[in-house]
N, C-alpha and C positions, 0 to 999 in steps of 0.2 A: 118326390123329394126335390126341393128347390135349392139352388146353389146360391150362397150368400154373395159370392164374387159376381155371378151373373146379375143378381139384383143390384149390387152396388154399381156395376158398370152400366146397367140400364138407366139407373138414376143419374149417373154422371152424363150419359149421352143426352137424356132428356133436358138436363140443366143447360148443357152447352147448346142444344138446339134452340131452347127458348131465349138464351142470351143472343144467339145469332139472329133470330127473328126480331128481337127487340132492337138490335143494332141496325138491321136493315130498315126497320120502320121508323127510326129516329129522324129528327129533323137534321141532325148533323150528317146523315148519310149523303145528302145532296152535296154537301161541302167536301167531305172526305170519305172515301170508301175504304180507307185503310183499316179502321176499327172493325168494320163488318167483315173485311177479308180475313183479319186475324181471328175473329170469332168463328168464321167458316172453317178455318184450318183446325182450330181447337175442336169444333163439332165433328169434323171428319176424323180426327184422331181418336176421339171418344167412340165413334161408331166403329172404326177399325178395331180398336181394342176389344170392344164387345163382340164383334163378329169373330175375331181370332180366338177369344176365350170360348165362345159357344161352339166353335168347330172342334175343340178338344175336350170340352166339358161333358162328362158322362150324363149329368142330369139334363143337359140341353138337347141331347140326342133323342129323337123320337123313338119310342119303343113300340114295335108292332106286336100286337097280341095275336098269338096263333090260335086259330079255332080248332076245336077237337076234330080229328079225322073221322069222316063219315064212312060207313061201310058201303062197299060197292053193291049195287043191286044184283040179285041172283042172275040176271040175264048177262051181266058183264063179268061175272066170276069165271075163272078158267075151269074147264071141266076136269074132274078127277078121273084118271085112267084106271 
């Protein structure tokens, strides 16, 4: 079961990350790093929001599958008195 909020936050993070990378690689970055720094802050906020939601989201928590219990070999079973 996928969480819609997780999906939306992941998309927002990916968008902010690509904006930050674009700002870092632009020609204007050499003149002023202010825009790239602002994009970096926005990207980090989006990442933080995603991580915060995933820490509380039930669908993001990995579920371990329990294997059926095997019977003990006869040599390890307690002896009946």
